[in-house]
PDB file of N, CA, C and O in Angstrom:
ATOM      1  N   MET A   1      21.180   3.082   9.924  1.00  0.00           N
ATOM      2  CA  MET A   1      20.700   2.060   9.161  1.00  0.00           C
ATOM      3  C   MET A   1      21.729   1.709   8.016  1.00  0.00           C
ATOM      4  O   MET A   1      22.231   2.598   7.328  1.00  0.00           O
ATOM      5  N   THR A   2      22.011   0.410   7.849  1.00  0.00           N
ATOM      6  CA  THR A   2      23.053   0.018   6.802  1.00  0.00           C
ATOM      7  C   THR A   2      22.397   0.196   5.453  1.00  0.00           C
ATOM      8  O   THR A   2      21.187   0.377   5.315  1.00  0.00           O
ATOM      9  N   ASP A   3      23.322   0.129   4.409  1.00  0.00           N
ATOM     10  CA  ASP A   3      22.858   0.196   3.088  1.00  0.00           C
ATOM     11  C   ASP A   3      21.978  -0.945   2.714  1.00  0.00           C
ATOM     12  O   ASP A   3      21.025  -0.776   1.952  1.00  0.00           O
ATOM     13  N   GLU A   4      22.268  -2.089   3.224  1.00  0.00           N
ATOM     14  CA  GLU A   4      21.489  -3.307   2.950  1.00  0.00           C
ATOM     15  C   GLU A   4      20.056  -3.121   3.583  1.00  0.00           C
ATOM     16  O   GLU A   4      19.055  -3.436   2.940  1.00  0.00           O
ATOM     17  N   GLU A   5      19.987  -2.633   4.781  1.00  0.00           N
ATOM     18  CA  GLU A   5      18.765  -2.461   5.390  1.00  0.00           C
ATOM     19  C   GLU A   5      17.911  -1.397   4.705  1.00  0.00           C
ATOM     20  O   GLU A   5      16.691  -1.530   4.618  1.00  0.00           O
ATOM     21  N   LEU A   6      18.598  -0.285   4.196  1.00  0.00           N
ATOM     22  CA  LEU A   6      17.902   0.722   3.520  1.00  0.00           C
ATOM     23  C   LEU A   6      17.367   0.203   2.184  1.00  0.00           C
ATOM     24  O   LEU A   6      16.258   0.564   1.789  1.00  0.00           O
ATOM     25  N   LYS A   7      18.155  -0.661   1.459  1.00  0.00           N
ATOM     26  CA  LYS A   7      17.652  -1.284   0.179  1.00  0.00           C
ATOM     27  C   LYS A   7      16.500  -2.229   0.431  1.00  0.00           C
ATOM     28  O   LYS A   7      15.563  -2.281  -0.365  1.00  0.00           O
ATOM     29  N   ALA A   8      16.546  -2.995   1.545  1.00  0.00           N
ATOM     30  CA  ALA A   8      15.463  -3.846   1.885  1.00  0.00           C
ATOM     31  C   ALA A   8      14.160  -3.075   2.147  1.00  0.00           C
ATOM     32  O   ALA A   8      13.074  -3.467   1.720  1.00  0.00           O
ATOM     33  N   LEU A   9      14.332  -1.917   2.897  1.00  0.00           N
ATOM     34  CA  LEU A   9      13.153  -1.173   3.103  1.00  0.00           C
ATOM     35  C   LEU A   9      12.585  -0.542   1.858  1.00  0.00           C
ATOM     36  O   LEU A   9      11.365  -0.473   1.712  1.00  0.00           O
ATOM     37  N   GLU A  10      13.455  -0.064   0.927  1.00  0.00           N
ATOM     38  CA  GLU A  10      13.009   0.427  -0.321  1.00  0.00           C
ATOM     39  C   GLU A  10      12.209  -0.668  -1.045  1.00  0.00           C
ATOM     40  O   GLU A  10      11.121  -0.388  -1.549  1.00  0.00           O
ATOM     41  N   LYS A  11      12.717  -1.903  -1.109  1.00  0.00           N
ATOM     42  CA  LYS A  11      12.082  -2.999  -1.761  1.00  0.00           C
ATOM     43  C   LYS A  11      10.691  -3.282  -1.119  1.00  0.00           C
ATOM     44  O   LYS A  11       9.701  -3.552  -1.800  1.00  0.00           O
ATOM     45  N   GLU A  12      10.688  -3.203   0.224  1.00  0.00           N
ATOM     46  CA  GLU A  12       9.367  -3.355   0.880  1.00  0.00           C
ATOM     47  C   GLU A  12       8.363  -2.290   0.534  1.00  0.00           C
ATOM     48  O   GLU A  12       7.173  -2.562   0.379  1.00  0.00           O
ATOM     49  N   VAL A  13       8.867  -1.036   0.412  1.00  0.00           N
ATOM     50  CA  VAL A  13       7.958   0.058   0.064  1.00  0.00           C
ATOM     51  C   VAL A  13       7.376  -0.273  -1.306  1.00  0.00           C
ATOM     52  O   VAL A  13       6.159  -0.297  -1.487  1.00  0.00           O
ATOM     53  N   ARG A  14       8.262  -0.527  -2.266  1.00  0.00           N
ATOM     54  CA  ARG A  14       7.834  -0.835  -3.603  1.00  0.00           C
ATOM     55  C   ARG A  14       6.768  -1.963  -3.605  1.00  0.00           C
ATOM     56  O   ARG A  14       5.724  -1.793  -4.234  1.00  0.00           O
ATOM     57  N   LYS A  15       6.992  -3.064  -2.947  1.00  0.00           N
ATOM     58  CA  LYS A  15       6.103  -4.176  -2.881  1.00  0.00           C
ATOM     59  C   LYS A  15       4.747  -3.762  -2.331  1.00  0.00           C
ATOM     60  O   LYS A  15       3.694  -4.060  -2.895  1.00  0.00           O
ATOM     61  N   LEU A  16       4.821  -3.056  -1.197  1.00  0.00           N
ATOM     62  CA  LEU A  16       3.530  -2.570  -0.508  1.00  0.00           C
ATOM     63  C   LEU A  16       2.760  -1.649  -1.463  1.00  0.00           C
ATOM     64  O   LEU A  16       1.532  -1.702  -1.537  1.00  0.00           O
ATOM     65  N   LYS A  17       3.515  -0.791  -2.206  1.00  0.00           N
ATOM     66  CA  LYS A  17       2.851   0.057  -3.164  1.00  0.00           C
ATOM     67  C   LYS A  17       2.150  -0.701  -4.257  1.00  0.00           C
ATOM     68  O   LYS A  17       1.052  -0.336  -4.677  1.00  0.00           O
ATOM     69  N   ARG A  18       2.793  -1.770  -4.724  1.00  0.00           N
ATOM     70  CA  ARG A  18       2.124  -2.546  -5.724  1.00  0.00           C
ATOM     71  C   ARG A  18       0.877  -3.296  -5.174  1.00  0.00           C
ATOM     72  O   ARG A  18      -0.140  -3.407  -5.859  1.00  0.00           O
ATOM     73  N   VAL A  19       0.977  -3.779  -3.990  1.00  0.00           N
ATOM     74  CA  VAL A  19      -0.121  -4.478  -3.306  1.00  0.00           C
ATOM     75  C   VAL A  19      -1.306  -3.518  -3.167  1.00  0.00           C
ATOM     76  O   VAL A  19      -2.443  -3.858  -3.494  1.00  0.00           O
ATOM     77  N   SER A  20      -1.008  -2.294  -2.669  1.00  0.00           N
ATOM     78  CA  SER A  20      -2.029  -1.378  -2.462  1.00  0.00           C
ATOM     79  C   SER A  20      -2.721  -0.913  -3.829  1.00  0.00           C
ATOM     80  O   SER A  20      -3.917  -0.621  -3.849  1.00  0.00           O
ATOM     81  N   GLN A  21      -1.968  -0.861  -4.895  1.00  0.00           N
ATOM     82  CA  GLN A  21      -2.443  -0.582  -6.195  1.00  0.00           C
ATOM     83  C   GLN A  21      -3.324  -1.632  -6.687  1.00  0.00           C
ATOM     84  O   GLN A  21      -4.336  -1.332  -7.321  1.00  0.00           O
ATOM     85  N   GLU A  22      -2.997  -2.896  -6.429  1.00  0.00           N
ATOM     86  CA  GLU A  22      -3.819  -4.103  -6.838  1.00  0.00           C
ATOM     87  C   GLU A  22      -5.076  -4.050  -6.139  1.00  0.00           C
ATOM     88  O   GLU A  22      -6.099  -4.262  -6.789  1.00  0.00           O
ATOM     89  N   TRP A  23      -5.158  -3.770  -4.770  1.00  0.00           N
ATOM     90  CA  TRP A  23      -6.451  -3.571  -4.091  1.00  0.00           C
ATOM     91  C   TRP A  23      -7.280  -2.445  -4.523  1.00  0.00           C
ATOM     92  O   TRP A  23      -8.508  -2.532  -4.525  1.00  0.00           O
ATOM     93  N   ALA A  24      -6.600  -1.301  -4.920  1.00  0.00           N
ATOM     94  CA  ALA A  24      -7.289  -0.213  -5.475  1.00  0.00           C
ATOM     95  C   ALA A  24      -7.952  -0.514  -6.822  1.00  0.00           C
ATOM     96  O   ALA A  24      -8.968   0.087  -7.173  1.00  0.00           O
ATOM     97  N   SER A  25      -7.377  -1.433  -7.554  1.00  0.00           N
ATOM     98  CA  SER A  25      -7.840  -1.771  -8.834  1.00  0.00           C
ATOM     99  C   SER A  25      -9.063  -2.581  -8.578  1.00  0.00           C
ATOM    100  O   SER A  25     -10.089  -2.382  -9.229  1.00  0.00           O
ATOM    101  N   GLN A  26      -8.980  -3.516  -7.621  1.00  0.00           N
ATOM    102  CA  GLN A  26     -10.150  -4.333  -7.332  1.00  0.00           C
ATOM    103  C   GLN A  26     -11.337  -3.491  -6.886  1.00  0.00           C
ATOM    104  O   GLN A  26     -12.476  -3.702  -7.303  1.00  0.00           O
ATOM    105  N   LEU A  27     -11.039  -2.566  -6.057  1.00  0.00           N
ATOM    106  CA  LEU A  27     -12.115  -1.691  -5.584  1.00  0.00           C
ATOM    107  C   LEU A  27     -12.671  -0.884  -6.858  1.00  0.00           C
ATOM    108  O   LEU A  27     -13.885  -0.736  -6.992  1.00  0.00           O
ATOM    109  N   HIS A  28     -11.847  -0.417  -7.699  1.00  0.00           N
ATOM    110  CA  HIS A  28     -12.306   0.290  -8.902  1.00  0.00           C
ATOM    111  C   HIS A  28     -13.255  -0.595  -9.737  1.00  0.00           C
ATOM    112  O   HIS A  28     -14.333  -0.215 -10.195  1.00  0.00           O
ATOM    113  N   ASP A  29     -12.720  -1.820  -9.876  1.00  0.00           N
ATOM    114  CA  ASP A  29     -13.471  -2.711 -10.727  1.00  0.00           C
ATOM    115  C   ASP A  29     -14.852  -3.091 -10.104  1.00  0.00           C
ATOM    116  O   ASP A  29     -15.825  -3.293 -10.831  1.00  0.00           O
ATOM    117  N   LEU A  30     -14.921  -3.186  -8.721  1.00  0.00           N
ATOM    118  CA  LEU A  30     -16.160  -3.353  -8.085  1.00  0.00           C
ATOM    119  C   LEU A  30     -17.132  -2.275  -8.339  1.00  0.00           C
ATOM    120  O   LEU A  30     -18.301  -2.520  -8.636  1.00  0.00           O
ATOM    121  N   VAL A  31     -16.638  -1.037  -8.221  1.00  0.00           N
ATOM    122  CA  VAL A  31     -17.381   0.193  -8.375  1.00  0.00           C
ATOM    123  C   VAL A  31     -17.902   0.300  -9.797  1.00  0.00           C
ATOM    124  O   VAL A  31     -19.072   0.590 -10.049  1.00  0.00           O
ATOM    125  N   GLU A  32     -16.953   0.045 -10.733  1.00  0.00           N
ATOM    126  CA  GLU A  32     -17.318   0.276 -12.161  1.00  0.00           C
ATOM    127  C   GLU A  32     -18.221  -0.876 -12.715  1.00  0.00           C
ATOM    128  O   GLU A  32     -19.150  -0.597 -13.474  1.00  0.00           O
ATOM    129  N   ASP A  33     -17.972  -2.113 -12.361  1.00  0.00           N
ATOM    130  CA  ASP A  33     -18.568  -3.201 -12.993  1.00  0.00           C
ATOM    131  C   ASP A  33     -19.643  -4.003 -12.196  1.00  0.00           C
ATOM    132  O   ASP A  33     -20.489  -4.663 -12.799  1.00  0.00           O
ATOM    133  N   ARG A  34     -19.604  -3.945 -10.946  1.00  0.00           N
ATOM    134  CA  ARG A  34     -20.400  -4.864 -10.164  1.00  0.00           C
ATOM    135  C   ARG A  34     -21.373  -4.220  -9.235  1.00  0.00           C
ATOM    136  O   ARG A  34     -22.164  -4.936  -8.621  1.00  0.00           O
ATOM    137  N   LEU A  35     -21.378  -2.926  -9.082  1.00  0.00           N
ATOM    138  CA  LEU A  35     -22.333  -2.258  -8.259  1.00  0.00           C
ATOM    139  C   LEU A  35     -23.586  -1.905  -9.065  1.00  0.00           C
ATOM    140  O   LEU A  35     -23.447  -1.542 -10.233  1.00  0.00           O
ATOM    141  N   PRO A  36     -24.736  -1.984  -8.539  1.00  0.00           N
ATOM    142  CA  PRO A  36     -25.129  -2.099  -7.178  1.00  0.00           C
ATOM    143  C   PRO A  36     -25.194  -3.554  -6.723  1.00  0.00           C
ATOM    144  O   PRO A  36     -25.290  -3.815  -5.524  1.00  0.00           O
ATOM    145  N   GLY A  37     -25.146  -4.476  -7.627  1.00  0.00           N
ATOM    146  CA  GLY A  37     -25.324  -5.917  -7.288  1.00  0.00           C
ATOM    147  C   GLY A  37     -24.293  -6.493  -6.337  1.00  0.00           C
ATOM    148  O   GLY A  37     -24.612  -7.353  -5.516  1.00  0.00           O
ATOM    149  N   GLY A  38     -23.070  -6.027  -6.441  1.00  0.00           N
ATOM    150  CA  GLY A  38     -22.000  -6.542  -5.635  1.00  0.00           C
ATOM    151  C   GLY A  38     -21.771  -5.686  -4.388  1.00  0.00           C
ATOM    152  O   GLY A  38     -20.676  -5.662  -3.826  1.00  0.00           O
ATOM    153  N   TYR A  39     -22.785  -5.013  -3.987  1.00  0.00           N
ATOM    154  CA  TYR A  39     -22.643  -4.201  -2.694  1.00  0.00           C
ATOM    155  C   TYR A  39     -22.061  -4.901  -1.529  1.00  0.00           C
ATOM    156  O   TYR A  39     -21.326  -4.317  -0.733  1.00  0.00           O
ATOM    157  N   ALA A  40     -22.396  -6.200  -1.417  1.00  0.00           N
ATOM    158  CA  ALA A  40     -22.021  -6.891  -0.224  1.00  0.00           C
ATOM    159  C   ALA A  40     -20.448  -7.118  -0.139  1.00  0.00           C
ATOM    160  O   ALA A  40     -19.882  -7.337   0.933  1.00  0.00           O
ATOM    161  N   ASP A  41     -19.841  -7.051  -1.270  1.00  0.00           N
ATOM    162  CA  ASP A  41     -18.360  -7.146  -1.294  1.00  0.00           C
ATOM    163  C   ASP A  41     -17.655  -5.806  -0.952  1.00  0.00           C
ATOM    164  O   ASP A  41     -16.458  -5.802  -0.661  1.00  0.00           O
ATOM    165  N   LEU A  42     -18.334  -4.756  -0.983  1.00  0.00           N
ATOM    166  CA  LEU A  42     -17.766  -3.382  -0.833  1.00  0.00           C
ATOM    167  C   LEU A  42     -17.029  -3.295   0.587  1.00  0.00           C
ATOM    168  O   LEU A  42     -15.877  -2.861   0.590  1.00  0.00           O
ATOM    169  N   PRO A  43     -17.546  -3.632   1.634  1.00  0.00           N
ATOM    170  CA  PRO A  43     -16.880  -3.421   2.967  1.00  0.00           C
ATOM    171  C   PRO A  43     -15.567  -4.183   3.005  1.00  0.00           C
ATOM    172  O   PRO A  43     -14.566  -3.604   3.428  1.00  0.00           O
ATOM    173  N   GLY A  44     -15.505  -5.397   2.606  1.00  0.00           N
ATOM    174  CA  GLY A  44     -14.317  -6.227   2.646  1.00  0.00           C
ATOM    175  C   GLY A  44     -13.221  -5.743   1.701  1.00  0.00           C
ATOM    176  O   GLY A  44     -12.045  -5.767   2.064  1.00  0.00           O
ATOM    177  N   ILE A  45     -13.580  -5.311   0.512  1.00  0.00           N
ATOM    178  CA  ILE A  45     -12.525  -4.784  -0.482  1.00  0.00           C
ATOM    179  C   ILE A  45     -12.077  -3.487   0.018  1.00  0.00           C
ATOM    180  O   ILE A  45     -10.878  -3.209   0.010  1.00  0.00           O
ATOM    181  N   ALA A  46     -13.000  -2.642   0.471  1.00  0.00           N
ATOM    182  CA  ALA A  46     -12.607  -1.333   0.913  1.00  0.00           C
ATOM    183  C   ALA A  46     -11.665  -1.441   2.130  1.00  0.00           C
ATOM    184  O   ALA A  46     -10.653  -0.741   2.169  1.00  0.00           O
ATOM    185  N   GLN A  47     -11.955  -2.262   3.084  1.00  0.00           N
ATOM    186  CA  GLN A  47     -11.083  -2.461   4.223  1.00  0.00           C
ATOM    187  C   GLN A  47      -9.687  -2.929   3.810  1.00  0.00           C
ATOM    188  O   GLN A  47      -8.662  -2.444   4.290  1.00  0.00           O
ATOM    189  N   SER A  48      -9.705  -3.936   2.858  1.00  0.00           N
ATOM    190  CA  SER A  48      -8.396  -4.461   2.411  1.00  0.00           C
ATOM    191  C   SER A  48      -7.632  -3.423   1.717  1.00  0.00           C
ATOM    192  O   SER A  48      -6.412  -3.357   1.867  1.00  0.00           O
ATOM    193  N   THR A  49      -8.295  -2.581   0.941  1.00  0.00           N
ATOM    194  CA  THR A  49      -7.592  -1.495   0.242  1.00  0.00           C
ATOM    195  C   THR A  49      -7.002  -0.473   1.207  1.00  0.00           C
ATOM    196  O   THR A  49      -5.871  -0.012   1.050  1.00  0.00           O
ATOM    197  N   TYR A  50      -7.811  -0.138   2.214  1.00  0.00           N
ATOM    198  CA  TYR A  50      -7.335   0.766   3.231  1.00  0.00           C
ATOM    199  C   TYR A  50      -6.089   0.232   4.061  1.00  0.00           C
ATOM    200  O   TYR A  50      -5.129   0.940   4.367  1.00  0.00           O
ATOM    201  N   ASP A  51      -6.229  -1.067   4.373  1.00  0.00           N
ATOM    202  CA  ASP A  51      -5.161  -1.679   5.101  1.00  0.00           C
ATOM    203  C   ASP A  51      -3.859  -1.760   4.272  1.00  0.00           C
ATOM    204  O   ASP A  51      -2.766  -1.556   4.802  1.00  0.00           O
ATOM    205  N   ALA A  52      -3.986  -2.042   3.050  1.00  0.00           N
ATOM    206  CA  ALA A  52      -2.842  -2.074   2.116  1.00  0.00           C
ATOM    207  C   ALA A  52      -2.181  -0.712   1.947  1.00  0.00           C
ATOM    208  O   ALA A  52      -0.957  -0.584   1.925  1.00  0.00           O
ATOM    209  N   CYS A  53      -3.050   0.314   1.827  1.00  0.00           N
ATOM    210  CA  CYS A  53      -2.579   1.645   1.638  1.00  0.00           C
ATOM    211  C   CYS A  53      -1.861   2.162   2.977  1.00  0.00           C
ATOM    212  O   CYS A  53      -0.792   2.772   2.945  1.00  0.00           O
ATOM    213  N   LYS A  54      -2.503   1.878   4.071  1.00  0.00           N
ATOM    214  CA  LYS A  54      -1.878   2.146   5.432  1.00  0.00           C
ATOM    215  C   LYS A  54      -0.597   1.470   5.594  1.00  0.00           C
ATOM    216  O   LYS A  54       0.323   2.113   6.097  1.00  0.00           O
ATOM    217  N   ALA A  55      -0.407   0.236   5.230  1.00  0.00           N
ATOM    218  CA  ALA A  55       0.886  -0.416   5.387  1.00  0.00           C
ATOM    219  C   ALA A  55       1.930   0.253   4.493  1.00  0.00           C
ATOM    220  O   ALA A  55       3.066   0.450   4.926  1.00  0.00           O
ATOM    221  N   TRP A  56       1.562   0.615   3.224  1.00  0.00           N
ATOM    222  CA  TRP A  56       2.501   1.265   2.367  1.00  0.00           C
ATOM    223  C   TRP A  56       2.840   2.681   2.967  1.00  0.00           C
ATOM    224  O   TRP A  56       4.004   3.080   2.941  1.00  0.00           O
ATOM    225  N   ALA A  57       1.880   3.404   3.481  1.00  0.00           N
ATOM    226  CA  ALA A  57       2.232   4.744   4.098  1.00  0.00           C
ATOM    227  C   ALA A  57       3.075   4.606   5.227  1.00  0.00           C
ATOM    228  O   ALA A  57       3.975   5.432   5.375  1.00  0.00           O
ATOM    229  N   ASP A  58       2.910   3.603   6.123  1.00  0.00           N
ATOM    230  CA  ASP A  58       3.777   3.465   7.258  1.00  0.00           C
ATOM    231  C   ASP A  58       5.199   3.048   6.854  1.00  0.00           C
ATOM    232  O   ASP A  58       6.170   3.536   7.432  1.00  0.00           O
ATOM    233  N   ALA A  59       5.329   2.149   5.865  1.00  0.00           N
ATOM    234  CA  ALA A  59       6.648   1.769   5.400  1.00  0.00           C
ATOM    235  C   ALA A  59       7.289   3.001   4.618  1.00  0.00           C
ATOM    236  O   ALA A  59       8.505   3.181   4.686  1.00  0.00           O
ATOM    237  N   ASN A  60       6.585   3.729   3.981  1.00  0.00           N
ATOM    238  CA  ASN A  60       7.120   4.896   3.274  1.00  0.00           C
ATOM    239  C   ASN A  60       7.567   5.893   4.305  1.00  0.00           C
ATOM    240  O   ASN A  60       8.640   6.478   4.158  1.00  0.00           O
ATOM    241  N   ASP A  61       6.804   6.110   5.324  1.00  0.00           N
ATOM    242  CA  ASP A  61       7.284   7.017   6.425  1.00  0.00           C
ATOM    243  C   ASP A  61       8.594   6.506   6.982  1.00  0.00           C
ATOM    244  O   ASP A  61       9.522   7.295   7.164  1.00  0.00           O
ATOM    245  N   ARG A  62       8.706   5.223   7.259  1.00  0.00           N
ATOM    246  CA  ARG A  62       9.964   4.694   7.859  1.00  0.00           C
ATOM    247  C   ARG A  62      11.189   4.942   6.863  1.00  0.00           C
ATOM    248  O   ARG A  62      12.294   5.266   7.297  1.00  0.00           O
ATOM    249  N   LEU A  63      10.933   4.775   5.536  1.00  0.00           N
ATOM    250  CA  LEU A  63      11.894   4.934   4.517  1.00  0.00           C
ATOM    251  C   LEU A  63      12.275   6.456   4.478  1.00  0.00           C
ATOM    252  O   LEU A  63      13.461   6.787   4.443  1.00  0.00           O
ATOM    253  N   THR A  64      11.316   7.330   4.484  1.00  0.00           N
ATOM    254  CA  THR A  64      11.640   8.762   4.526  1.00  0.00           C
ATOM    255  C   THR A  64      12.461   9.192   5.744  1.00  0.00           C
ATOM    256  O   THR A  64      13.350  10.035   5.622  1.00  0.00           O
ATOM    257  N   ALA A  65      12.184   8.644   6.867  1.00  0.00           N
ATOM    258  CA  ALA A  65      12.959   8.959   8.118  1.00  0.00           C
ATOM    259  C   ALA A  65      14.299   8.353   8.029  1.00  0.00           C
ATOM    260  O   ALA A  65      15.278   8.988   8.419  1.00  0.00           O
ATOM    261  N   ALA A  66      14.412   7.114   7.520  1.00  0.00           N
ATOM    262  CA  ALA A  66      15.726   6.500   7.329  1.00  0.00           C
ATOM    263  C   ALA A  66      16.629   7.261   6.430  1.00  0.00           C
ATOM    264  O   ALA A  66      17.807   7.497   6.697  1.00  0.00           O
ATOM    265  N   THR A  67      15.984   7.649   5.302  1.00  0.00           N
ATOM    266  CA  THR A  67      16.819   8.419   4.225  1.00  0.00           C
ATOM    267  C   THR A  67      17.203   9.720   4.761  1.00  0.00           C
ATOM    268  O   THR A  67      18.321  10.156   4.485  1.00  0.00           O
ATOM    269  N   ALA A  68      16.380  10.409   5.518  1.00  0.00           N
ATOM    270  CA  ALA A  68      16.774  11.694   6.181  1.00  0.00           C
ATOM    271  C   ALA A  68      17.826  11.548   7.218  1.00  0.00           C
ATOM    272  O   ALA A  68      18.664  12.439   7.362  1.00  0.00           O
ATOM    273  N   ALA A  69      17.830  10.445   7.969  1.00  0.00           N
ATOM    274  CA  ALA A  69      18.830  10.132   8.956  1.00  0.00           C
ATOM    275  C   ALA A  69      20.210   9.872   8.330  1.00  0.00           C
ATOM    276  O   ALA A  69      21.244  10.230   8.894  1.00  0.00           O
ATOM    277  N   THR A  70      20.192   9.227   7.131  1.00  0.00           N
ATOM    278  CA  THR A  70      21.465   8.988   6.451  1.00  0.00           C
ATOM    279  C   THR A  70      22.112  10.133   5.817  1.00  0.00           C
ATOM    280  O   THR A  70      23.314  10.115   5.554  1.00  0.00           O
ATOM    281  N   THR A  71      21.303  11.196   5.543  1.00  0.00           N
ATOM    282  CA  THR A  71      21.818  12.378   4.845  1.00  0.00           C
ATOM    283  C   THR A  71      22.324  13.394   5.910  1.00  0.00           C
ATOM    284  O   THR A  71      22.954  14.381   5.530  1.00  0.00           O
ATOM    285  N   GLU A  72      22.082  13.198   7.167  1.00  0.00           N
ATOM    286  CA  GLU A  72      22.402  14.118   8.215  1.00  0.00           C
ATOM    287  C   GLU A  72      23.956  13.997   8.532  1.00  0.00           C
ATOM    288  O   GLU A  72      24.464  14.699   9.406  1.00  0.00           O
TER     289      GLU A  72
END
């Protein structure tokens, strides 16, 4: 992997982490401020939070593997 590709992957990981944190914040706000009345929103926000966290984890795993490969 080239330095440019590695930097692009690092940028993607940072972006995905930010997105996952934003979804987690929405989930937190729902739990803290809108339940039990907003219960209908729970499945959608929870799924979006899960998907965002999974996307971050997958990208982070790729970054970890790429970083390890460059140090070998």
